[in-house]
C-alpha positions as CSV (number, residue, x, y, z in Angstrom):
1,X,-19.4,7.1,12.7
2,X,-20.7,10.3,14.4
3,X,-19.0,9.6,17.7
4,X,-15.3,10.3,18.5
5,X,-13.3,7.2,19.4
6,X,-12.9,6.4,23.1
7,X,-10.5,8.5,24.7
8,X,-10.6,11.0,21.6
9,X,-10.3,14.6,22.1
10,X,-11.7,17.6,20.1
11,X,-8.2,18.1,18.8
12,X,-8.4,14.8,17.0
13,X,-12.0,14.7,16.1
14,X,-14.2,17.0,13.9
15,X,-17.7,16.3,12.5
16,X,-18.1,12.9,11.1
17,X,-14.5,12.4,10.1
18,X,-11.6,11.6,12.4
19,X,-8.8,14.1,12.0
20,X,-5.2,12.4,12.3
21,X,-2.1,14.5,13.0
22,X,0.8,13.5,10.9
23,X,4.2,13.6,12.6
24,X,7.3,13.5,10.3
25,X,9.8,10.7,11.5
26,X,12.7,12.1,13.1
27,X,15.8,12.4,10.9
28,X,13.7,11.6,7.8
29,X,12.8,14.6,5.5
30,X,9.4,14.7,4.0
31,X,9.2,14.0,0.2
32,X,8.8,16.5,-2.3
33,X,8.5,14.5,-5.4
34,X,6.4,11.3,-6.2
35,X,6.5,8.9,-9.0
36,X,3.2,7.2,-9.8
37,X,3.0,4.3,-12.2
38,X,-0.2,3.1,-13.9
39,X,-1.2,0.5,-16.2
40,X,-1.9,1.7,-19.9
41,X,-0.8,4.9,-21.8
42,X,-2.0,8.5,-21.0
43,X,-1.9,11.2,-23.5
44,X,0.1,14.2,-22.8
45,X,-3.0,16.6,-22.5
46,X,-3.7,14.8,-19.1
47,X,-0.5,16.4,-17.5
48,X,-2.3,19.8,-17.1
49,X,-5.3,18.1,-15.2
50,X,-2.9,16.0,-13.1
51,X,-1.2,19.2,-11.6
52,X,1.7,19.3,-14.3
53,X,3.0,15.8,-13.6
54,X,5.5,14.7,-16.2
55,X,4.1,11.8,-18.3
56,X,6.3,9.0,-19.7
57,X,4.9,6.3,-21.7
58,X,7.0,3.2,-21.1
59,X,7.5,0.3,-23.5
60,X,5.9,-2.1,-21.2
61,X,2.4,-0.4,-21.8
62,X,2.6,1.5,-18.5
63,X,2.8,5.3,-17.9
64,X,5.0,6.9,-15.4
65,X,4.0,10.2,-13.7
66,X,6.6,12.4,-12.1
67,X,6.6,15.6,-10.2
68,X,6.5,17.7,-7.2
69,X,3.8,17.2,-5.0
70,X,3.6,20.1,-2.1
71,X,1.8,18.3,0.6
72,X,-0.2,15.3,1.7
73,X,-3.6,17.1,0.5
74,X,-2.2,17.3,-3.0
75,X,-1.1,13.7,-2.9
76,X,-4.6,12.6,-2.0
77,X,-5.9,14.8,-4.7
78,X,-3.8,13.4,-7.4
79,X,-4.5,9.8,-6.2
80,X,-8.3,10.7,-6.4
81,X,-7.8,12.1,-10.0
82,X,-6.2,8.8,-11.0
83,X,-8.9,6.8,-9.4
84,X,-11.4,9.0,-11.1
85,X,-9.7,8.2,-14.7
86,X,-10.2,4.6,-13.9
87,X,-6.5,4.0,-14.0
88,X,-5.0,1.0,-12.5
89,X,-2.3,2.2,-10.0
90,X,0.8,0.0,-10.0
91,X,3.0,1.8,-7.6
92,X,3.8,5.1,-6.0
93,X,7.4,6.0,-4.9
94,X,8.1,8.9,-2.6
95,X,11.3,10.8,-3.5
96,X,13.4,13.1,-1.4
97,X,15.4,15.4,-3.3
98,X,19.1,15.3,-3.1
99,X,19.4,11.9,-1.3
100,X,18.4,9.7,-4.1
101,X,16.4,7.8,-1.4
102,X,13.0,6.5,-2.0
């Protein structure tokens, strides 16, 4: 690291990290809610630390976390928090409001 990729431009490279521009897919709205499923049960007090996600302890021993995620930075922040908890991530579902599509 430390060198931009071949053919890279200053617009896509900064410092020692490559900056990637995200382009939404045509005709596909960006998700505004996410559903995370992790192994084990989390207590309700973790909801505040996890940006107010709703926690549901499932009968199968997993926890489902649901809620609005404003942007990709928040999504990555939540994933980092789950990692820092030592949680085993089972799945992540993007949910587009109003369409029922995942």
